[in-house]
DSSP file (Angstrom, degrees, kcal/mol; ACC not computed):
  #  RESIDUE AA STRUCTURE BP1 BP2  ACC     N-H-->O    O-->H-N    N-H-->O    O-->H-N    TCO  KAPPA ALPHA  PHI   PSI    X-CA   Y-CA   Z-CA
    1    1 A M              0   0    0      0, 0.0     2,-0.4     0, 0.0     0, 0.0   0.000 360.0 360.0 360.0 132.3    0.0    0.0    0.0
    2    2 A Q        -     0   0    0      2,-0.0     2,-0.5     0, 0.0     0, 0.0  -0.845 360.0-160.3-107.7 144.7    1.3    3.4   -1.0
    3    3 A V        -     0   0    0     -2,-0.4     2,-0.5     0, 0.0     0, 0.0  -0.989  12.5-140.7-124.6 126.9    0.5    6.6    0.8
    4    4 A A        +     0   0    0     -2,-0.5     3,-0.1     1,-0.1    -2,-0.0  -0.757  24.9 169.8 -87.7 126.1    0.9   10.0   -0.9
    5    5 A T        +     0   0    0     -2,-0.5     2,-0.3     1,-0.3    -1,-0.1   0.547  66.5  21.3-109.6 -12.3    2.2   12.6    1.5
    6    6 A S        -     0   0    0      1,-0.0    -1,-0.3     3,-0.0     0, 0.0  -0.986  45.7-164.3-155.9 143.7    3.0   15.4   -1.0
    7    7 A F        -     0   0    0     -2,-0.3     2,-0.7    -3,-0.1    -1,-0.0   0.000  62.1 -97.2-115.8  25.8    2.0   16.4   -4.4
    8    8 A G        -     0   0    0      2,-0.0    -2,-0.0     3,-0.0     0, 0.0  -0.208  51.2-147.1  92.9 -45.2    4.9   18.8   -5.0
    9    9 A G        -     0   0    0     -2,-0.7    -3,-0.0     2,-0.1     2,-0.0  -0.098  44.9 -26.5  70.3-175.5    3.1   22.0   -4.1
   10   10 A P  S    S-     0   0    0      0, 0.0    -2,-0.0     0, 0.0     3,-0.0  -0.277  77.6 -90.5 -70.5 156.3    3.9   25.3   -5.7
   11   11 A S     >  -     0   0    0      1,-0.1     4,-2.6     2,-0.0     5,-0.2  -0.449  27.7-137.0 -63.9 132.4    7.2   26.1   -7.2
   12   12 A P  H  > S+     0   0    0      0, 0.0     4,-2.1     0, 0.0     5,-0.2   0.860 105.7  52.2 -59.9 -34.7    9.6   27.7   -4.7
   13   13 A V  H  > S+     0   0    0      2,-0.2     4,-2.3     1,-0.2     5,-0.2   0.939 111.5  45.1 -67.1 -46.4   10.7   30.2   -7.3
   14   14 A A  H  > S+     0   0    0      1,-0.2     4,-2.5     2,-0.2     5,-0.2   0.905 112.3  52.3 -63.2 -41.3    7.1   31.2   -8.1
   15   15 A T  H  X S+     0   0    0     -4,-2.6     4,-2.2     1,-0.2    -1,-0.2   0.908 110.3  48.0 -60.9 -43.2    6.2   31.4   -4.5
   16   16 A E  H  X S+     0   0    0     -4,-2.1     4,-2.2     2,-0.2    -1,-0.2   0.896 111.3  50.4 -65.9 -41.0    9.2   33.7   -3.8
   17   17 A M  H  X S+     0   0    0     -4,-2.3     4,-2.2     2,-0.2    -2,-0.2   0.920 110.7  48.5 -64.3 -43.4    8.3   36.0   -6.7
   18   18 A I  H  X S+     0   0    0     -4,-2.5     4,-2.5     1,-0.2     5,-0.2   0.915 110.7  51.4 -62.8 -42.6    4.7   36.3   -5.6
   19   19 A A  H  X S+     0   0    0     -4,-2.2     4,-2.6     1,-0.2     5,-0.2   0.910 110.1  49.3 -61.0 -42.6    5.8   37.2   -2.1
   20   20 A M  H  X S+     0   0    0     -4,-2.2     4,-2.0     2,-0.2    -1,-0.2   0.907 111.2  49.2 -64.3 -41.6    8.2   39.9   -3.4
   21   21 A I  H  X S+     0   0    0     -4,-2.2     6,-0.9     1,-0.2     4,-0.6   0.927 115.2  43.5 -63.3 -45.2    5.5   41.4   -5.5
   22   22 A L  H >< S+     0   0    0     -4,-2.5     3,-0.6     1,-0.2    -2,-0.2   0.889 115.9  46.8 -70.2 -39.0    3.0   41.5   -2.7
   23   23 A E  H 3< S+     0   0    0     -4,-2.6    -1,-0.2    -5,-0.2    -2,-0.2   0.813 103.7  62.9 -72.3 -30.5    5.4   42.8   -0.1
   24   24 A G  H 3< S-     0   0    0     -4,-2.0    -1,-0.2    -5,-0.2    -2,-0.2   0.671 100.7-129.5 -72.5 -17.0    6.8   45.5   -2.3
   25   25 A G  S <X S+     0   0    0     -4,-0.6     4,-2.4    -3,-0.6     5,-0.2   0.326  77.5 113.7  87.7  -8.8    3.5   47.3   -2.6
   26   26 A G  H  > S+     0   0    0     -5,-0.4     4,-2.4     1,-0.2     5,-0.1   0.892  76.9  48.9 -64.0 -39.5    3.6   47.6   -6.4
   27   27 A Y  H  > S+     0   0    0     -6,-0.9     4,-2.7     2,-0.2    -1,-0.2   0.910 110.4  51.1 -66.9 -41.6    0.6   45.3   -6.8
   28   28 A R  H  > S+     0   0    0      2,-0.2     4,-2.1     1,-0.2    -2,-0.2   0.928 112.1  46.8 -60.7 -45.4   -1.4   47.2   -4.2
   29   29 A R  H  X S+     0   0    0     -4,-2.4     4,-2.1     2,-0.2    -2,-0.2   0.899 111.7  51.8 -64.0 -40.2   -0.6   50.5   -6.1
   30   30 A H  H  X S+     0   0    0     -4,-2.4     4,-2.3     1,-0.2    -2,-0.2   0.934 110.3  47.7 -60.5 -46.9   -1.5   48.9   -9.4
   31   31 A M  H  X S+     0   0    0     -4,-2.7     4,-2.4     1,-0.2    -1,-0.2   0.852 108.7  54.6 -66.2 -34.5   -4.9   47.7   -8.1
   32   32 A Q  H  X S+     0   0    0     -4,-2.1     4,-2.2     2,-0.2    -1,-0.2   0.913 109.7  47.6 -62.9 -41.7   -5.6   51.1   -6.6
   33   33 A E  H  X S+     0   0    0     -4,-2.1     4,-2.6     2,-0.2    -2,-0.2   0.895 109.9  52.3 -66.7 -39.9   -5.0   52.7  -10.0
   34   34 A V  H  X S+     0   0    0     -4,-2.3     4,-2.5     1,-0.2    -2,-0.2   0.925 110.4  48.7 -60.2 -44.6   -7.2   50.0  -11.7
   35   35 A R  H  X S+     0   0    0     -4,-2.4     4,-2.3     2,-0.2    -2,-0.2   0.901 111.2  49.8 -63.3 -40.7  -10.0   50.9   -9.2
   36   36 A R  H  X S+     0   0    0     -4,-2.2     4,-2.3     2,-0.2    -2,-0.2   0.920 111.8  48.0 -63.6 -43.6   -9.6   54.6   -9.9
   37   37 A R  H  X S+     0   0    0     -4,-2.6     4,-2.5     1,-0.2    -2,-0.2   0.904 111.6  49.9 -65.3 -40.8   -9.8   54.1  -13.6
   38   38 A L  H  X S+     0   0    0     -4,-2.5     4,-2.9     2,-0.2    -1,-0.2   0.902 109.7  51.7 -63.7 -40.0  -12.9   51.9  -13.3
   39   39 A E  H  X S+     0   0    0     -4,-2.3     4,-2.3     2,-0.2    -2,-0.2   0.924 110.8  47.7 -63.4 -43.6  -14.6   54.5  -11.1
   40   40 A R  H  X S+     0   0    0     -4,-2.3     4,-2.3     2,-0.2    -2,-0.2   0.929 114.2  47.1 -61.7 -44.9  -13.9   57.2  -13.7
   41   41 A S  H  X S+     0   0    0     -4,-2.5     4,-2.9     1,-0.2     5,-0.2   0.918 110.7  52.1 -62.8 -43.1  -15.1   55.0  -16.5
   42   42 A R  H  X S+     0   0    0     -4,-2.9     4,-2.6     1,-0.2    -1,-0.2   0.920 111.1  47.1 -60.5 -44.9  -18.2   54.0  -14.5
   43   43 A K  H  X S+     0   0    0     -4,-2.3     4,-2.0     2,-0.2    -1,-0.2   0.905 113.2  48.6 -64.6 -42.0  -19.1   57.7  -13.9
   44   44 A M  H  X S+     0   0    0     -4,-2.3     4,-2.3     2,-0.2    -2,-0.2   0.940 113.6  46.0 -63.0 -47.4  -18.6   58.6  -17.5
   45   45 A V  H  X S+     0   0    0     -4,-2.9     4,-2.9     1,-0.2     5,-0.3   0.902 109.9  54.3 -65.2 -41.2  -20.7   55.8  -18.8
   46   46 A L  H  X S+     0   0    0     -4,-2.6     4,-2.4    -5,-0.2    -1,-0.2   0.916 110.5  47.0 -57.9 -43.1  -23.5   56.5  -16.3
   47   47 A G  H  X S+     0   0    0     -4,-2.0     4,-1.7     2,-0.2    -2,-0.2   0.910 113.4  47.1 -64.9 -43.2  -23.6   60.1  -17.5
   48   48 A R  H  X S+     0   0    0     -4,-2.3     4,-0.5     2,-0.2    -2,-0.2   0.894 114.9  45.9 -67.4 -40.3  -23.7   59.1  -21.2
   49   49 A L  H ><>S+     0   0    0     -4,-2.9     5,-2.5     1,-0.2     3,-1.2   0.896 108.2  57.0 -68.8 -39.5  -26.3   56.4  -20.7
   50   50 A D  H ><5S+     0   0    0     -4,-2.4     3,-1.7    -5,-0.3    -1,-0.2   0.888 100.4  58.1 -58.0 -39.5  -28.4   58.8  -18.5
   51   51 A A  H 3<5S+     0   0    0     -4,-1.7    -1,-0.3     1,-0.3    -2,-0.2   0.741 106.9  49.3 -63.3 -21.8  -28.5   61.3  -21.5
   52   52 A L  T <<5S-     0   0    0     -3,-1.2    -1,-0.3    -4,-0.5    -2,-0.2   0.389 123.0-105.5 -95.4   1.7  -30.1   58.5  -23.5
   53   53 A G  T < 5S+     0   0    0     -3,-1.7     2,-0.6    -4,-0.3    -3,-0.2   0.646  79.4 134.0  81.9  14.9  -32.7   57.7  -20.9
   54   54 A I      < -     0   0    0     -5,-2.5    -1,-0.3    -6,-0.1    -2,-0.2  -0.888  35.7-171.1-100.8 119.0  -30.9   54.5  -19.8
   55   55 A H  E     -A   69   0A   0     14,-1.9    14,-3.5    -2,-0.6     2,-0.1  -0.861  24.4-106.5-119.2 145.2  -30.7   54.3  -16.1
   56   56 A P  E     -A   68   0A   0      0, 0.0    12,-0.3     0, 0.0     3,-0.2  -0.370  11.3-148.5 -67.4 142.7  -28.8   52.0  -13.7
   57   57 A W  S    S-     0   0    0     10,-3.5     2,-0.3     1,-0.4    11,-0.1   0.916  91.5  -3.6 -70.2 -46.2  -30.8   49.4  -11.9
   58   58 A I  S    S-     0   0    0      9,-0.7     9,-0.5    -3,-0.0    -1,-0.4  -0.983  73.6-129.1-142.7 139.0  -28.2   49.7   -9.1
   59   59 A V        -     0   0    0     -2,-0.3     7,-0.1    -3,-0.2     2,-0.0  -0.825  32.7-142.5 -90.0 111.5  -25.0   51.9   -9.1
   60   60 A P        -     0   0    0      0, 0.0     3,-0.1     0, 0.0   -18,-0.0  -0.314  10.8-137.5 -73.5 157.3  -22.3   49.5   -8.1
   61   61 A K  S    S-     0   0    0      1,-0.1     2,-0.3    -2,-0.0   -22,-0.0   0.532  83.2  -6.9 -88.5  -8.3  -19.4   50.6   -5.8
   62   62 A G  S    S+     0   0    0      3,-0.1     3,-0.2   -24,-0.0    -1,-0.1  -0.964  87.1  72.3-166.9 179.0  -16.9   48.7   -8.0
   63   63 A G  S    S-     0   0    0     -2,-0.3   -21,-0.1     1,-0.1    47,-0.0  -0.277  75.4 -79.2  95.5-179.3  -16.5   46.3  -10.9
   64   64 A F  S    S+     0   0    0     -2,-0.1    46,-3.1    46,-0.1    47,-0.3   0.676  92.5  81.0 -94.3 -23.4  -16.8   46.4  -14.6
   65   65 A Y  E     - B   0 109A   0     44,-0.2     2,-0.4    -3,-0.2    44,-0.2  -0.668  47.1-169.0-108.2 144.7  -20.5   46.1  -15.1
   66   66 A L  E     - B   0 108A   0     42,-2.5    42,-2.8    -2,-0.3     2,-0.6  -0.996  13.3-153.2-120.9 124.6  -23.6   48.3  -15.1
   67   67 A W  E     - B   0 107A   0     -9,-0.5   -10,-3.5    -2,-0.4    -9,-0.7  -0.884  26.3-176.2 -95.0 121.4  -27.0   46.8  -15.2
   68   68 A C  E     -AB  56 106A   0     38,-2.7    38,-2.3    -2,-0.6     2,-0.5  -0.903  26.7-132.2-126.5 148.9  -29.3   49.3  -16.7
   69   69 A R  E     -AB  55 105A   0    -14,-3.5   -14,-1.9    -2,-0.3    36,-0.2  -0.833  27.0-137.3 -95.2 131.7  -33.0   49.6  -17.4
   70   70 A L        -     0   0    0     34,-3.4   -16,-0.1    -2,-0.5     3,-0.1  -0.441  33.6 -85.0 -81.5 160.1  -33.9   50.8  -20.9
   71   71 A P    >   -     0   0    0      0, 0.0     3,-2.0     0, 0.0    -1,-0.1  -0.257  64.8 -74.6 -60.4 154.9  -36.6   53.3  -21.5
   72   72 A D  T 3  S+     0   0    0      1,-0.3     3,-0.1    -3,-0.1    -3,-0.0  -0.188 120.5  23.5 -51.0 137.9  -40.2   52.0  -21.8
   73   73 A G  T 3  S+     0   0    0      1,-0.3     2,-0.4    -3,-0.1    -1,-0.3   0.331  93.0 119.5  87.6  -7.3  -40.8   50.2  -25.1
   74   74 A Q    <   -     0   0    0     -3,-2.0     2,-0.5    30,-0.1    -1,-0.3  -0.771  49.4-154.4 -94.8 136.4  -37.2   49.4  -25.7
   75   75 A D     >  -     0   0    0     -2,-0.4     4,-2.3     1,-0.1    29,-0.2  -0.942   8.0-149.9-112.2 123.7  -36.1   45.7  -26.0
   76   76 A S  H  > S+     0   0    0     27,-3.3     4,-2.6    -2,-0.5     5,-0.2   0.838  97.1  52.5 -64.5 -34.4  -32.5   44.9  -25.2
   77   77 A T  H  > S+     0   0    0     26,-0.2     4,-2.6     2,-0.2    -1,-0.2   0.920 109.7  49.3 -67.0 -42.3  -32.3   42.0  -27.6
   78   78 A D  H  > S+     0   0    0      2,-0.2     4,-2.3     1,-0.2    -2,-0.2   0.928 113.3  46.7 -60.3 -46.4  -33.6   44.1  -30.5
   79   79 A I  H  X S+     0   0    0     -4,-2.3     4,-2.3     1,-0.2    -2,-0.2   0.921 112.0  50.8 -62.4 -44.1  -31.0   46.8  -29.7
   80   80 A A  H  X S+     0   0    0     -4,-2.6     4,-1.0     1,-0.2    10,-0.2   0.911 111.3  47.8 -62.2 -42.7  -28.2   44.2  -29.4
   81   81 A L  H >< S+     0   0    0     -4,-2.6     3,-0.5     1,-0.2     4,-0.4   0.921 114.1  45.9 -65.1 -43.6  -29.1   42.7  -32.8
   82   82 A K  H >< S+     0   0    0     -4,-2.3     3,-1.1     1,-0.2     4,-0.4   0.834 106.4  60.3 -68.6 -31.9  -29.3   46.0  -34.5
   83   83 A S  H ><>S+     0   0    0     -4,-2.3     5,-1.9     1,-0.2     3,-1.3   0.763  89.0  72.3 -66.9 -24.7  -26.0   47.2  -32.9
   84   84 A M  G X<5S+     0   0    0     -4,-1.0     3,-1.7    -3,-0.5    -1,-0.2   0.817  87.6  62.4 -61.8 -29.1  -24.2   44.3  -34.6
   85   85 A A  G < 5S+     0   0    0     -3,-1.1    -1,-0.3    -4,-0.4    -2,-0.2   0.787 103.8  49.1 -64.9 -26.0  -24.6   46.2  -37.9
   86   86 A D  G < 5S-     0   0    0     -3,-1.3    -1,-0.3    -4,-0.4    -2,-0.2   0.278 122.9-110.7 -91.9   8.4  -22.4   48.9  -36.3
   87   87 A R  T < 5S+     0   0    0     -3,-1.7     2,-0.4     1,-0.2    -3,-0.2   0.855  78.5 130.2  62.0  37.3  -19.9   46.2  -35.2
   88   88 A I      < -     0   0    0     -5,-1.9     2,-0.6    -8,-0.1    -1,-0.2  -0.983  46.2-152.7-122.2 131.6  -20.9   46.7  -31.5
   89   89 A I        -     0   0    0     -2,-0.4     2,-0.3    -3,-0.1    -8,-0.1  -0.914  14.6-175.1-108.2 123.2  -21.8   43.8  -29.3
   90   90 A H        -     0   0    0     -2,-0.6    18,-0.1   -10,-0.2    -6,-0.0  -0.747  26.1-125.6-111.0 163.3  -24.2   44.5  -26.4
   91   91 A A  E     -C  107   0A   0     16,-0.9    16,-2.7    -2,-0.3   -14,-0.1  -0.845  26.8-153.2-110.5  93.2  -25.3   42.1  -23.6
   92   92 A P  E >   -C  106   0A   0      0, 0.0     3,-1.6     0, 0.0     4,-0.4  -0.355  22.0-118.2 -67.8 147.9  -29.1   42.0  -23.6
   93   93 A G  G >  S+     0   0    0     12,-2.7     3,-1.9     9,-0.4     4,-0.3   0.823 107.6  63.6 -56.0 -39.0  -30.7   41.2  -20.2
   94   94 A N  G >  S+     0   0    0      1,-0.3     3,-0.9     8,-0.3    -1,-0.3   0.707  88.1  70.9 -66.1 -17.9  -32.4   38.0  -21.4
   95   95 A V  G <  S+     0   0    0     -3,-1.6    -1,-0.3     1,-0.2    -2,-0.2   0.812 108.0  37.7 -62.0 -27.8  -29.1   36.3  -22.0
   96   96 A F  G <  S+     0   0    0     -3,-1.9     2,-0.6    -4,-0.4    -1,-0.2   0.330 102.4  87.5-104.5   4.7  -28.7   36.3  -18.3
   97   97 A S    X   -     0   0    0     -3,-0.9     3,-1.1    -4,-0.3     5,-0.1  -0.914  52.0-167.6-116.2 112.8  -32.3   35.5  -17.4
   98   98 A A  T 3  S+     0   0    0     -2,-0.6    -1,-0.1     1,-0.3    -4,-0.0   0.837  97.3  48.3 -62.3 -32.4  -33.5   31.9  -17.2
   99   99 A S  T 3  S-     0   0    0      1,-0.0    -1,-0.3     0, 0.0    -5,-0.1   0.480 106.9-128.9 -87.7  -1.9  -37.1   33.1  -17.1
  100  100 A R  S <  S+     0   0    0     -3,-1.1     3,-0.2    -6,-0.2    -6,-0.1   0.864  70.2 128.0  57.3  38.7  -36.5   35.5  -20.0
  101  101 A S        +     0   0    0      1,-0.2     3,-0.2    -8,-0.1    -1,-0.1   0.115  45.4  79.5-110.8  20.0  -37.9   38.3  -18.0
  102  102 A A    >   +     0   0    0      1,-0.1     3,-1.9    -5,-0.1    -9,-0.4  -0.059  45.3 126.3-119.1  33.6  -35.1   40.9  -18.4
  103  103 A A  T 3  S+     0   0    0      1,-0.3   -27,-3.3    -3,-0.2   -26,-0.2   0.760  74.4  55.1 -63.5 -24.8  -35.9   42.2  -21.9
  104  104 A S  T 3  S+     0   0    0     -3,-0.2   -34,-3.4   -29,-0.2     2,-0.3   0.322  99.8  78.3 -92.4   9.9  -35.9   45.8  -20.6
  105  105 A F  E <   -B   69   0A   0     -3,-1.9   -12,-2.7   -36,-0.2     2,-0.3  -0.874  54.5-174.2-118.0 151.4  -32.4   45.5  -19.1
  106  106 A M  E     -BC  68  92A   0    -38,-2.3   -38,-2.7    -2,-0.3     2,-0.5  -0.997  18.8-136.5-141.4 144.1  -28.9   45.6  -20.6
  107  107 A R  E     -BC  67  91A   0    -16,-2.7   -16,-0.9    -2,-0.3     2,-0.4  -0.881  20.3-164.5-102.2 128.8  -25.5   44.9  -19.1
  108  108 A F  E     -B   66   0A   0    -42,-2.8   -42,-2.5    -2,-0.5     2,-0.7  -0.933  15.3-145.1-113.7 133.7  -22.8   47.3  -20.0
  109  109 A N  E >   -B   65   0A   0     -2,-0.4     3,-1.9   -44,-0.2     4,-0.2  -0.882  12.9-153.1 -93.2 113.3  -19.1   46.7  -19.5
  110  110 A V  G >  S+     0   0    0    -46,-3.1     3,-1.0    -2,-0.7    -1,-0.1   0.754  91.2  62.3 -64.1 -23.6  -17.7   50.2  -18.7
  111  111 A T  G 3  S+     0   0    0    -47,-0.3     3,-0.3     1,-0.2    -1,-0.3   0.695 104.5  48.5 -74.3 -16.4  -14.3   49.3  -20.0
  112  112 A H  G <  S+     0   0    0     -3,-1.9     3,-0.4     1,-0.2    -1,-0.2   0.332  95.1  75.7-101.1   5.8  -15.7   48.8  -23.5
  113  113 A C    <   +     0   0    0     -3,-1.0    -1,-0.2    -4,-0.2     6,-0.1   0.195  61.2  95.7-105.5  17.1  -17.7   52.0  -23.6
  114  114 A A        +     0   0    0     -3,-0.3     2,-0.5     4,-0.1    -1,-0.2   0.725  64.7  91.9 -75.9 -20.1  -14.9   54.4  -24.2
  115  115 A D  S >> S-     0   0    0     -3,-0.4     3,-1.7     1,-0.1     4,-0.5  -0.639  73.8-143.7 -80.1 124.0  -15.6   54.3  -27.9
  116  116 A E  H >> S+     0   0    0     -2,-0.5     4,-2.1     1,-0.3     3,-0.6   0.776  94.6  73.4 -56.6 -28.8  -18.0   57.1  -29.0
  117  117 A R  H 3> S+     0   0    0      1,-0.2     4,-2.6     2,-0.2    -1,-0.3   0.801  86.5  64.3 -59.3 -28.8  -19.6   54.7  -31.5
  118  118 A V  H <> S+     0   0    0     -3,-1.7     4,-2.1     1,-0.2    -1,-0.2   0.944 109.0  37.2 -58.9 -48.5  -21.3   52.8  -28.6
  119  119 A F  H <X S+     0   0    0     -3,-0.6     4,-2.5    -4,-0.5    -2,-0.2   0.850 115.6  52.7 -77.3 -35.2  -23.4   55.8  -27.7
  120  120 A H  H  X S+     0   0    0     -4,-2.1     4,-2.4     2,-0.2    -1,-0.2   0.919 111.8  47.6 -63.9 -42.4  -24.0   57.0  -31.3
  121  121 A S  H  X S+     0   0    0     -4,-2.6     4,-2.7    -5,-0.2     5,-0.3   0.938 112.4  48.4 -63.8 -47.6  -25.3   53.5  -32.2
  122  122 A L  H  X S+     0   0    0     -4,-2.1     4,-2.8    -5,-0.2     5,-0.3   0.935 112.7  48.3 -57.5 -47.6  -27.5   53.3  -29.1
  123  123 A A  H  X S+     0   0    0     -4,-2.5     4,-1.9     1,-0.2    -1,-0.2   0.918 113.5  47.0 -61.3 -44.3  -29.0   56.7  -29.7
  124  124 A R  H  X S+     0   0    0     -4,-2.4     4,-1.2     2,-0.2    -1,-0.2   0.933 115.1  44.7 -63.4 -47.1  -29.7   56.0  -33.4
  125  125 A I  H  X S+     0   0    0     -4,-2.7     4,-0.9     1,-0.2     3,-0.3   0.906 113.6  49.3 -67.3 -41.4  -31.2   52.6  -32.8
  126  126 A M  H  < S+     0   0    0     -4,-2.8     3,-0.4    -5,-0.3    -1,-0.2   0.854 107.3  55.6 -67.5 -32.9  -33.4   53.8  -29.9
  127  127 A A  H  < S+     0   0    0     -4,-1.9    -1,-0.2    -5,-0.3    -2,-0.2   0.812 105.8  52.7 -68.3 -28.8  -34.6   56.8  -31.9
  128  128 A L  H  <        0   0    0     -4,-1.2    -1,-0.2    -3,-0.3    -2,-0.2   0.712 360.0 360.0 -77.9 -20.4  -35.8   54.3  -34.6
  129  129 A S     <        0   0    0     -4,-0.9    -1,-0.2    -3,-0.4    -2,-0.2   0.466 360.0 360.0 -83.0 360.0  -37.8   52.2  -32.2
């Protein structure tokens, strides 16, 4: 009968490198900058969407995503399909809803909304509906 007492574990070199990165403070500073940039992007996107009548369901304190409610009569799947002609991919709410009850919601990744075409496309498509 054989008994395994060790499966090797992490590489000592990798472990030492990770410890140095974490102890040096560079990773912490990097993550603080990432959070600041995400916050700026989130605020910008919220303002641009608000001008289109698209409002957040909840304003998150962090992260990449904004869940937003579309104006009455707008269908997120319809908007997403029409946006593809502009080479823009949106995330309609029903993609995330098992009950298919989120047609009036859309998820926006704030890091992908720096391109002006996103908002021009949304405005054009919503005006046609």
